C-alpha positions in Angstrom: 9.3 -14.3 4.3 11.0 -11.0 2.3 10.3 -10.5 -1.6 12.7 -9.3 -3.8 11.5 -6.1 -5.4 9.3 -7.0 -8.3 7.4 -4.8 -11.1 3.7 -4.5 -10.5 3.0 -6.3 -13.7 4.8 -9.1 -12.3 2.9 -9.2 -9.0 -0.4 -8.7 -10.3 0.1 -12.0 -12.6 2.1 -14.0 -10.5 0.0 -17.3 -9.7 -1.6 -17.4 -13.2 0.2 -18.6 -16.2 -0.6 -16.0 -18.7 1.3 -17.6 -21.6 -0.9 -20.4 -21.7 -3.5 -18.1 -22.8 -4.1 -15.8 -25.9 -5.6 -12.4 -25.0 -3.7 -10.1 -27.0 -6.0 -7.7 -29.3 -5.3 -5.0 -31.3 -5.0 -1.1 -30.7 -7.5 1.3 -32.3 -6.4 2.7 -35.3 -9.8 4.6 -36.6 -12.9 6.5 -35.7 -15.9 3.9 -35.3 -19.8 3.9 -34.5 -21.4 1.3 -32.5 -24.3 0.9 -30.4 -22.5 0.1 -27.1 -19.1 1.0 -26.1 -17.7 -1.0 -23.1 -14.6 0.8 -21.4 -12.6 -2.0 -19.7 -11.9 -5.3 -20.5 -11.8 -7.4 -17.4 -14.6 -9.7 -16.2 -17.2 -7.2 -15.8 -16.7 -5.6 -19.3 -16.5 -8.9 -21.2 -19.6 -10.1 -19.3 -21.5 -7.1 -20.3 -20.4 -7.1 -23.9 -21.0 -11.1 -23.8 -24.7 -10.6 -22.5 -25.5 -7.5 -25.1 -24.1 -9.7 -28.0 -26.6 -12.3 -27.0 -29.5 -9.9 -27.3 -28.0 -9.1 -31.0 -26.5 -5.4 -30.1 -23.4 -4.0 -31.7 -20.6 -3.8 -29.0 -17.1 -2.4 -29.0 -14.8 -3.1 -26.0 -11.7 -1.0 -25.2 -9.0 -1.3 -22.8 -6.0 0.7 -21.9 -3.9 -2.5 -21.4 -4.2 -6.2 -22.0 -7.7 -8.1 -21.8 -8.2 -9.3 -18.3 -5.1 -7.4 -17.1 -6.3 -4.8 -14.4 -8.0 -5.9 -11.1 -9.4 -9.3 -12.7 -5.8 -10.2 -13.4 -4.9 -9.9 -9.6 -8.0 -12.0 -8.3 -7.6 -15.0 -6.3 -10.5 -16.8 -7.9 -13.3 -17.4 -5.6 -16.6 -17.7 -7.1 -19.0 -17.4 -4.0 -22.4 -16.2 -2.9 -21.0 -15.9 0.6 -20.7 -12.1 1.4 -17.3 -10.8 2.1 -19.3 -8.4 4.3 -22.0 -10.7 5.7 -25.5 -11.3 5.4 -26.4 -9.9 8.8 -24.5 -6.7 8.4 -26.3 -6.1 5.0 -29.6 -6.6 6.6 -28.7 -4.0 9.0 -27.7 -1.5 6.7 -30.0 -2.1 3.8 -32.6 -4.5 4.7 -33.7 -8.2 4.5 -35.0 -7.7 1.0 -31.6 -6.5 -0.1 -30.1 -9.3 1.4 -32.3 -11.6 -0.3 -31.5 -9.9 -3.7 -27.8 -10.4 -3.1 -27.7 -13.8 -2.7 -30.0 -14.4 -5.8 -27.7 -12.3 -8.1 -24.7 -13.8 -6.7 -26.1 -17.3 -6.9 -27.0 -16.4 -10.6 -23.9 -15.1 -11.5 -21.8 -18.6 -10.3 -24.5 -20.4 -12.4 -24.1 -18.1 -15.5 -20.3 -18.6 -15.6 -21.0 -22.4 -15.3 -23.3 -21.8 -18.3 -20.7 -19.8 -20.4 -17.8 -22.3 -19.4 -20.0 -25.1 -20.9 -21.7 -23.4 -23.9 -18.3 -21.9 -25.3 -16.2 -24.9 -24.2 -13.9 -22.7 -22.0 -11.0 -24.8 -20.7 -10.5 -22.8 -17.3 -10.5 -25.8 -14.5 -14.3 -24.7 -13.5 -15.2 -27.0 -10.8 -18.1 -26.9 -8.0 -17.1 -27.0 -4.6 -18.1 -26.3 -0.9 -17.1 -23.1 0.8 -16.5 -22.8 4.8 -16.6 -19.9 6.9 -15.1 -20.3 10.3 -14.1 -18.2 13.6 -10.8 -17.0 14.7 -9.4 -18.5 17.8 -11.3 -17.8 21.0 -14.3 -15.8 19.2 -18.0 -16.4 20.2 -20.0 -18.7 18.2 -23.2 -16.4 18.0 -21.6 -14.5 15.2 -21.8 -17.8 13.0 -25.3 -18.4 14.3 -26.3 -14.9 13.5 -24.9 -15.5 10.0 -26.7 -18.8 9.3 -29.8 -17.2 10.3 -29.3 -14.2 7.8 -28.2 -16.5 5.1 -31.5 -18.8 5.6 -33.6 -15.5 5.5 -31.9 -14.4 2.3 -33.0 -17.6 0.8 -29.7 -19.6 1.0 -31.3 -22.4 2.8 -28.6 -24.9 1.9 -26.1 -23.3 4.1 -25.5 -25.3 7.4 -23.6 -25.3 10.5 -20.9 -27.9 10.7 -18.6 -29.1 13.4 -15.4 -28.0 11.8 -13.9 -27.3 8.3 -12.5 -30.5 6.3 -8.7 -29.2 7.4 -6.9 -32.1 8.9 -4.0 -30.2 10.3 -6.1 -28.0 12.6 -9.4 -27.7 14.1 -11.3 -24.6 13.2 -14.1 -25.2 15.3 -17.8 -24.8 14.1 -17.9 -23.3 10.6 -20.9 -22.7 8.1 -20.9 -24.6 5.0 -21.8 -22.9 1.9 -22.7 -25.7 -0.9 -22.4 -24.9 -4.4 -19.7 -22.2 -4.8 -17.1 -22.6 -7.3 -13.6 -21.9 -8.3 -11.8 -21.6 -11.9 -8.6 -20.2 -13.4 -9.6 -16.8 -13.9 -7.2 -15.8 -16.9 -8.3 -18.7 -18.8 -11.8 -18.1 -18.3 -11.3 -14.3 -19.5 -9.4 -15.4 -22.4 -12.4 -17.9 -23.3 -14.7 -15.1 -22.7 -12.8 -12.8 -24.7 -13.0 -15.3 -27.7 -16.6 -15.8 -27.2 -17.1 -12.0 -27.9 -15.2 -11.9 -30.8 -16.7 -14.8 -32.4 -20.2 -13.1 -31.8 -18.9 -10.2 -33.6 -18.2 -8.0 -31.0 -15.0 -5.7 -31.6 -12.0 -5.8 -28.9 -9.2 -3.6 -28.8 -6.4 -3.3 -26.1 -3.8 -0.8 -25.3 -5.9 1.9 -26.4 -6.1 4.5 -23.5 -9.6 6.4 -23.2 -8.5 10.2 -22.6 -12.1 11.4 -22.3 -15.8 10.2 -22.0 -18.4 12.8 -23.4 -21.6 11.6 -22.3 -23.8 14.5 -23.5 -22.3 13.7 -27.2 -22.0 10.0 -26.9 -18.5 10.0 -27.5 -15.3 8.3 -26.4 -12.1 9.9 -27.2 -9.0 7.8 -27.6 -6.0 9.5 -28.8 -6.7 10.7 -32.2 -9.5 8.7 -32.7 -13.1 8.8 -31.5 -15.9 6.0 -30.7 -19.3 7.2 -30.9 -22.3 5.0 -29.1 -25.6 5.3 -28.1 -24.6 3.8 -24.7 -21.7 3.8 -22.9 -20.5 1.5 -20.2 -17.8 2.3 -17.8 -16.4 -1.0 -16.3 -12.8 0.2 -15.4 -13.1 -0.9 -11.7 -12.8 2.6 -10.4 -15.0 4.7 -12.6 -12.8 7.4 -14.7 -15.9 9.2 -16.1 -16.7 10.7 -12.7 -14.4 12.7 -10.4 -16.2 13.1 -7.4 -19.7 11.8 -6.8 -19.0 8.1 -7.1 -15.6 8.2 -5.3 -17.0 9.8 -2.1 -19.2 6.3 -1.8 -16.0 4.2 -2.5 -13.1 3.2 -0.2 -10.0 1.6 -1.8 -8.0 -1.3 0.0 -5.0 -3.2 -0.8 -5.2 -7.1 -0.3 -2.3 -9.4 -0.6 -1.9 -12.9 -1.6 0.5 -15.6 -1.4 0.8 -19.1 -3.2 2.8 -22.1 -1.9 3.3 -25.9 -3.0 1.7 -28.5 -1.1 1.3 -32.1 -1.5 -1.5 -33.1 -3.7 -4.6 -33.8 -2.1 -3.3 -32.7 1.3 -5.8 -29.8 1.6 -9.5 -30.0 0.6 -10.6 -28.7 -2.7 -12.9 -26.1 -1.0 -12.7 -22.4 -0.1 -12.2 -21.3 3.1 -12.4 -17.9 5.1 -12.4 -16.6 8.4 -14.2 -13.9 10.3 -10.9 -12.4 11.6 -10.2 -8.6 11.3 -8.2 -8.5 8.6 -9.7 -11.8 7.4 -8.0 -14.4 5.6 -9.0 -16.7 2.9 -7.7 -19.7 1.6 -8.3 -22.2 -1.7 -6.0 -24.6 -3.6 -5.3 -24.6 -7.5 -4.4 -27.9 -8.8 -0.6 -27.5 -10.3 0.6 -29.4 -13.4 3.9 -30.4 -11.9 5.9 -33.5 -12.2 5.9 -34.2 -8.5 2.0 -34.0 -8.3 1.8 -30.8 -6.0 -1.1 -28.4 -5.6 -1.1 -24.7 -5.1 -2.2 -23.1 -1.6 -3.5 -19.7 -2.4 -3.7 -17.6 0.8 -4.9 -14.3 0.9 -6.0 -11.3 3.2 -4.4 -8.8 5.6 -6.1 -6.1 3.9 -5.5 -2.2 4.6 -6.5 1.2 3.3 -4.9 2.1 0.2 -1.9 4.3 0.7 -2.3 4.5 4.3 0.1 2.2 6.3 3.8 1.8 6.2 4.2 -1.9 6.6 3.2 -3.0 3.0 6.4 -5.3 3.0 5.6 -7.3 6.1 2.1 -8.1 5.2 3.1 -11.4 2.8 5.3 -12.3 5.8 2.2 -12.2 8.0 0.3 -14.3 5.6 2.8 -16.7 5.1 3.1 -17.2 9.1 -0.6 -17.2 9.2 -0.5 -20.1 6.7 2.2 -22.3 8.1 0.6 -22.4 11.5 -2.6 -24.0 9.8 -1.1 -25.5 7.0 2.1 -26.9 8.2 2.6 -29.2 4.8 3.1 -25.9 2.9 6.4 -26.0 1.3 8.2 -23.2 -0.9 6.1 -20.0 -1.1 6.5 -19.8 -5.0 4.4 -16.6 -5.8 3.3 -13.3 -4.1 1.2 -10.4 -5.3 -1.1 -7.8 -4.3 -4.5 -6.1 -5.9 -6.7 -3.3 -4.8 -10.8 -3.8 -3.9 -13.1 -0.9 -3.7 -15.4 -1.2 -0.6 -18.9 0.4 -0.9 -21.2 1.4 2.1 -23.1 -1.6 2.1 -21.1 -4.2 0.4 -23.0 -4.4 -2.7 -21.4 -3.3 -6.1 -22.9 0.0 -7.8 -24.2 -1.0 -11.0 -26.3 0.7 -13.3 -27.1 4.2 -14.8 -24.1 6.7 -13.9 -25.9 9.3 -11.4 -27.0 12.3 -13.9 -26.5 10.5 -17.2 -29.2 8.9 -19.5 -26.7 6.8 -21.5 -23.7 6.0 -19.5 -23.7 2.9 -17.1 -21.1 1.9 -14.5 -19.9 -0.9 -12.6 -17.6 -0.4 -9.6 -17.5 -1.6 -5.9 -16.3 -4.9 -6.1 -16.1 -5.2 -2.1 -13.7 -8.2 -2.6 -16.3 -10.2 -4.9 -15.3 -8.7 -8.2 -16.0 -12.1 -10.3 -19.3 -12.4 -9.1 -20.3 -8.6 -9.1 -18.8 -8.3 -12.7 -20.8 -11.2 -14.0 -24.0 -9.6 -12.2 -23.1 -6.5 -14.2 -23.5 -8.5 -17.1 -26.9 -9.9 -16.5 -28.2 -6.2 -15.1 -26.8 -3.9 -17.5 -27.8 -5.6 -20.5 -31.1 -5.8 -19.1 -31.2 -2.0 -18.5 -29.9 -1.0 -22.0 -32.4 -3.5 -23.5 -35.3 -1.8 -21.5 -36.2 -4.9 -19.4 -37.5 -4.9 -16.0 -34.8 -6.3 -13.7 -35.7 -6.8 -9.8 -32.1 -6.3 -8.8 -31.7 -2.7 -10.2 -32.9 -0.7 -7.1 -30.4 -2.9 -4.8 -27.3 -2.1 -7.1 -28.3 1.4 -8.3 -25.3 3.6 -8.1 -27.6 6.3 -6.8 -28.9 4.6 -3.9 -28.6 6.2 -0.4 -28.7 4.5 2.9 -29.2 6.4 6.1 -28.3 3.3 8.1 -24.7 3.4 6.2 -23.9 6.9 7.3 -21.7 5.6 10.2 -19.5 4.0 7.6 -19.6 6.8 5.1 -18.4 9.1 7.9 -15.7 6.6 9.2 -14.2 6.3 5.4 -14.8 10.1 4.6 -12.5 10.9 7.7 -10.1 8.2 6.6 -9.9 10.1 3.3 -9.8 13.8 4.3 -6.8 13.5 6.9 -4.6 12.5 4.0 -4.9 16.3 2.5 -2.9 17.0 5.7 0.1 15.6 4.2 0.2 18.7 2.1 1.9 20.2 5.5 4.3 17.5 6.4 7.8 17.0 5.7 8.9 14.5 3.0 9.9 11.0 3.7 13.6 11.9 3.1 15.5 15.2 2.9 17.6 14.5 -0.1 17.6 12.7 -3.1 21.0 10.7 -1.9 18.9 9.4 0.7 16.9 7.3 -1.5 18.0 3.6 -2.1 18.4 1.8 -5.4 15.1 0.8 -6.8 13.1 2.7 -4.2 11.0 5.7 -4.0 10.4 8.6 -1.7 8.5 11.8 -1.6 10.3 15.0 -0.9 9.3 18.5 0.1 10.9 21.7 -1.7 8.9 24.7 -0.8 5.3 24.2 -1.2 5.9 21.4 -3.6 6.0 17.6 -2.8 7.7 15.4 -5.4 7.7 11.9 -6.0 11.4 10.7 -6.9 12.2 7.0 -7.7 16.0 5.9 -8.2 16.4 3.1 -10.7 19.0 0.3 -10.5 21.5 2.2 -12.6 21.4 5.1 -10.2 19.2 7.4 -12.2 16.7 9.7 -10.4 13.0 10.0 -12.0 11.1 12.9 -10.7 7.5 13.6 -10.8 4.7 15.7 -8.8 3.6 13.8 -5.9 0.1 15.2 -6.3 -2.6 12.9 -7.6 -4.2 14.4 -10.7 -7.4 13.1 -9.5 -8.1 15.2 -6.5 -4.9 16.5 -5.4 -3.8 13.9 -2.7 -0.2 13.3 -2.1 0.6 9.7 -3.3 2.8 7.4 -1.2 5.4 5.0 -2.1 4.5 1.3 -2.0 7.8 -0.7 -1.7 6.1 -3.9 -1.7 4.7 -3.5 -5.5 6.9 -0.4 -6.3 4.1 1.5 -7.2 3.0 5.2 -6.2 -0.4 4.8 -4.2 -3.1 7.4 -3.4 -4.4 7.3 0.0 -7.5 9.1 -0.9 -9.5 7.4 -4.0 -7.1 4.7 -4.8 -5.3 5.7 -7.8 -2.2 4.1 -8.5 0.9 4.9 -10.7 4.0 2.9 -11.7 7.4 3.9 -10.2 7.9 6.3 -13.1 4.5 7.9 -12.5 2.4 6.3 -15.2 -1.2 5.6 -14.2 -2.3 1.8 -13.8 -5.3 2.3 -11.9 -8.0 5.0 -11.8 -10.1 7.2 -10.7 -6.9 9.2 -12.1 -6.7 9.1 -15.8 -3.5 10.6 -16.5 0.2 10.2 -15.1 1.8 12.3 -12.2 2.7 15.4 -13.7 6.4 16.3 -14.8 8.5 18.6 -13.0 9.8 21.7 -14.5 13.1 21.2 -15.9 14.7 24.1 -13.9 13.3 22.5 -10.7 14.9 19.2 -11.6 18.2 20.8 -12.1 18.1 22.6 -9.0 17.1 19.6 -6.9 19.4 17.4 -8.5 22.3 19.9 -8.0 21.4 20.4 -4.5 21.9 16.5 -3.7 24.9 16.0 -5.9 23.0 13.6 -8.3 
């Protein structure tokens, strides 16, 4: 399968019918004072706001785009207490007690979502289902047994080993069944959650870019406006308030998803994951179509952001993998990508920002952003209210783990080697070598330039240097974005920032340099 060029906005929202939900909120137009300001209106930010409002706390939520339009808009919507990074591995890195807390907190997050759906009458197709973890072909069963034992030690006593997954078309071999996991329509849930925040008196502002967070003065600068707050929560997926400390403990990975039509009822309504590397995950979304089809959602093929050259092939690999196992899949109707932030031990960082007394962060979804974001709603509201929470140490952003030092070193090397790209040639020698609707990095002397040619032939030039910490961005042909291979900042084809930690666009090129470059290339 080869995808046509699509804007990132279309890719991120391809499978979800956003036209069916109302999630547009006004832009901030005046200064405000509040008890808590939450920056980021995805599932984490809105969950935190919802729980704070339950406590009677005044809350303002602000986002530089649409509500639910960031990482939450790209989710495949698994609600699971089966860790992507496995319980036995978490035990190795952080100990049995932290694994128990992970199981308890992710289970509580799913239960809270269910409660909110019911109490707020949110129509989002929420459904309790089973999840199944299976091995790739030829893998030794001891990995399943090891995970089963770790799940039981963590308190997930309902997890059991079964002969195979409930998939008629192929025999997965032995699998682990996780009862009481769930799935839902994420955009409808986010729309309902935002409406609940609004009804409870919370203020939500969209399309309002935060330029600066001043922890000392307890203020947030948004253009010409200022929000003053007793506490500030940064729920922007990748923290925009911190330049270095937290980002050394986060590794950005791109993940890919396709969606294809299947006959209704041909695949069990369940969650499926394999233990391959890169791994794959599957679920269905009931589709309201005349011929009674469902949608099969297949994801995986993860890789470190900006550090591979085969992004256009990832969707094709997913389709090939799916068609071998689900031959009933018909047309691939949508394909998109997202970014996850991996942590050293697989658990998110939720709590006080290291060094700050009044700034809280939630980051490091580790592929489980929906449950981690909901955990943040519980934990951060407790911390702000001064209540004890037994999960706090396990999710503390300042936590350290000597046993995770190998993971830290491995990811640090993947980051540091990217700075060598300052010394490499460009992707192309001249502007005329760049096809229509494509981008490439050019070298001119000591400078590296990000060049994009639009459909009309006009060339747009920006610095290729990420404004976060100076890494050289790479062109992503699948999403038509500029991706930073160091810390995961992403920019649209014209250089505007769409994902942090960068909080500003790629810098413009001086006019005389632009004129010289275009003259050299005859553009």
